[in-house]
C-alpha positions in Angstrom: -65.6 40.3 -72.8 -67.2 42.6 -75.4 -65.1 43.7 -78.4 -63.9 47.3 -78.6 -65.8 49.5 -81.0 -64.1 49.7 -84.4 -64.6 53.1 -86.1 -67.8 52.9 -88.0 -68.8 54.3 -91.4 -72.3 52.9 -91.5 -75.2 51.7 -89.4 -77.8 49.3 -90.8 -81.0 49.1 -88.8 -83.7 46.4 -88.6 -87.1 48.1 -88.6 -89.6 46.3 -86.3 -88.4 46.0 -82.8 -85.5 48.3 -83.5 -86.7 51.6 -85.0 -90.2 50.8 -83.8 -91.0 49.1 -80.5 -92.2 45.7 -81.4 -95.0 45.0 -79.0 -96.3 48.6 -78.9 -96.7 48.5 -82.6 -97.3 45.0 -83.7 -99.2 43.4 -80.8 -101.9 46.1 -81.3 -101.8 45.4 -85.1 -102.2 41.7 -84.6 -105.2 42.0 -82.3 -107.0 44.2 -84.9 -106.0 41.9 -87.8 -107.3 38.8 -86.0 -110.6 40.4 -85.2 -111.0 41.6 -88.8 -110.1 38.3 -90.5 -112.1 36.2 -88.0 -115.3 38.1 -88.8 -116.8 37.0 -85.4 -115.9 33.3 -85.8 -114.2 32.3 -82.5 -112.6 29.2 -84.0 -111.0 31.2 -86.8 -109.7 33.8 -84.3 -108.1 31.0 -82.2 -106.6 29.4 -85.3 -105.1 32.7 -86.4 -103.7 33.4 -83.0 -102.2 29.9 -82.9 -100.6 30.3 -86.3 -99.1 33.7 -85.4 -98.2 32.5 -81.8 -100.2 35.4 -80.4 -101.6 35.3 -76.9 -105.1 36.6 -77.2 -105.5 37.0 -73.4 -102.2 38.9 -72.9 -102.6 40.6 -76.3 -98.9 39.9 -77.0 -96.8 37.8 -79.3 -95.0 34.8 -77.8 -91.2 34.8 -78.2 -91.3 32.1 -81.0 -93.8 33.9 -83.2 -93.0 33.9 -86.9 -94.1 37.5 -86.9 -91.0 38.5 -85.0 -88.2 37.9 -87.5 -89.4 35.7 -90.4 -89.8 37.1 -93.9 -93.2 38.5 -94.5 -94.2 35.8 -97.0 -93.7 33.1 -94.3 -96.1 35.1 -92.0 -98.6 35.3 -94.8 -98.4 31.5 -95.4 -99.2 30.9 -91.7 -102.2 33.2 -91.9 -103.4 31.6 -95.1 -103.2 28.2 -93.5 -105.2 29.2 -90.5 -107.9 30.7 -92.8 -107.9 27.5 -94.9 -107.2 29.2 -98.2 -104.6 28.5 -100.9 -104.9 32.1 -102.2 -101.7 33.3 -100.5 -101.5 36.4 -102.8 -104.9 37.6 -101.7 -104.0 37.1 -98.0 -100.7 38.9 -98.6 -102.6 41.9 -100.1 -104.8 42.0 -97.0 -101.8 41.8 -94.6 -99.9 44.4 -96.5 -102.8 46.8 -96.3 -103.1 46.4 -92.6 -99.4 46.5 -92.0 -99.2 49.9 -93.8 -101.7 51.2 -91.4 -100.1 49.8 -88.2 -100.1 52.0 -85.2 -96.3 52.8 -85.3 -94.6 53.4 -82.0 -91.0 54.6 -82.4 -88.6 53.1 -79.9 -87.2 56.7 -79.3 -87.7 60.0 -81.1 -86.2 59.0 -84.4 -85.5 62.2 -86.3 -83.1 63.8 -83.8 -81.3 60.6 -83.3 -80.8 59.9 -87.0 -79.9 63.4 -87.8 -77.2 63.3 -85.2 -75.8 60.1 -86.5 -75.7 61.5 -90.1 -74.0 64.6 -88.8 -71.2 62.3 -87.6 -70.8 61.2 -91.3 -72.4 57.8 -90.9 -74.3 56.2 -93.8 -77.6 54.9 -92.5 -79.7 52.0 -93.9 -82.7 49.8 -93.1 -82.9 46.1 -93.8 -86.2 44.4 -92.8 -87.8 41.1 -93.4 -91.0 43.0 -94.1 -91.6 44.1 -97.7 -89.6 47.0 -99.0 -92.8 48.9 -100.0 -94.2 48.7 -96.4 -90.8 49.8 -95.0 -90.9 52.9 -97.2 -94.5 53.7 -96.0 -93.5 53.3 -92.4 -90.4 55.4 -92.6 -92.3 58.1 -94.4 -95.1 58.0 -91.8 -92.5 58.4 -89.1 -91.0 61.4 -90.9 -87.5 59.9 -91.4 -87.5 58.4 -94.9 -85.1 61.0 -96.2 -82.6 60.2 -93.5 -81.8 56.7 -94.8 -79.4 56.1 -97.7 -80.6 52.5 -98.3 -83.9 50.6 -97.6 -84.4 46.9 -98.4 -86.9 44.3 -97.6 -87.1 40.5 -98.0 -88.4 41.1 -101.6 -85.7 43.6 -102.8 -83.7 40.9 -104.5 -80.9 40.5 -102.0 -82.4 37.7 -99.8 -83.6 37.9 -96.3 -82.0 37.7 -92.8 -80.4 35.7 -91.4 -78.6 35.4 -94.7 -75.9 38.1 -95.1 -76.8 39.0 -98.7 -78.9 42.1 -98.0 -76.4 43.4 -95.5 -73.5 43.1 -97.9 -75.7 44.8 -100.6 -75.8 47.9 -98.3 -72.1 47.9 -97.9 -71.5 47.5 -101.6 -74.0 50.2 -102.5 -72.0 52.8 -100.5 -68.5 51.4 -100.8 -68.3 50.4 -97.1 -66.1 47.8 -95.6 -68.4 45.3 -93.8 -66.2 45.4 -90.7 -66.8 49.2 -90.4 -70.6 48.7 -90.4 -72.8 47.7 -87.5 -76.0 45.7 -87.9 -78.5 46.9 -85.3 -81.3 44.6 -84.5 -83.6 43.1 -81.9 -83.5 39.4 -83.0 -81.0 36.6 -83.5 -81.9 36.8 -87.2 -80.4 40.3 -87.3 -77.3 39.4 -85.3 -76.6 36.2 -87.2 -76.9 38.0 -90.5 -74.5 40.7 -89.2 -72.0 38.1 -88.0 -72.2 36.2 -91.4 -71.6 39.5 -93.2 -68.5 40.3 -91.1 -70.1 43.3 -89.5 -70.2 44.5 -85.9 -73.5 43.4 -84.2 -75.5 45.7 -81.9 -78.5 44.3 -80.1 -81.4 46.3 -78.7 -84.1 45.2 -76.2 -87.1 46.9 -77.8 -88.2 43.6 -79.5 -89.4 40.3 -78.2 -86.1 38.8 -77.3 -84.3 39.4 -74.0 -80.6 40.2 -73.3 -79.9 36.5 -72.5 -81.0 35.4 -75.9 -79.3 38.1 -77.8 -76.0 38.6 -76.0 -74.2 35.4 -77.4 -74.5 36.9 -80.9 -74.0 40.6 -80.1 -70.8 42.6 -79.7 -72.8 45.0 -77.5 -76.4 45.0 -76.1 -78.2 48.3 -75.6 -81.6 49.1 -74.1 -82.7 50.9 -77.3 -81.2 52.7 -80.3 -81.2 56.0 -78.3 -78.1 54.8 -76.6 -76.1 54.5 -79.8 -74.5 58.0 -79.6 -73.2 57.3 -76.1 -72.0 53.9 -77.2 -70.1 55.4 -80.1 -68.6 58.1 -77.9 -67.4 55.5 -75.4 
């Protein structure tokens, strides 16, 4: 039985797979990245696809891919290993460049949704295991940067999900009780972090994980973030 909704003062969103549809955005990005880095070398393309757990034929990430929820630096290390280079910083610079130009596909029209939530008095934040700088670029490109009161990445100094540190940093920054904040995400990393922080947990199905995987860690499961207003009203 799902828990009743406690009155909320804040919503903390994951970025990829939550604000932006994961496969529509990142599978297209991965295909282009692999082609670029492989430079026509089939063996390298296969090694990159294996490291990222990306199905080249289906052009889709597999459920266990590190790109789904791991901190960006871990994804960089996987790519560097596939390329056979120890210069992780150089690889990170390349990935950051490509990530900033990813073909973003919002899960729903973001501006009207977020404006409506703010109109209800909710404090809104983003916590992603991507870099903070890339998060700002993506939110600005989507035209919603000014609608968030807090943006943090794995490199913002609070830690990374599934640790609760960055979630608690959001609550502290705005004087919110964790129990009156909901962590909204598409992965078990998001939900485990929310549970550890003492927050409500709200799963959405616009990432790589299905309802069966997410439900044990979520207070509620929605198809996408566009259902949040009805969930709050109910």
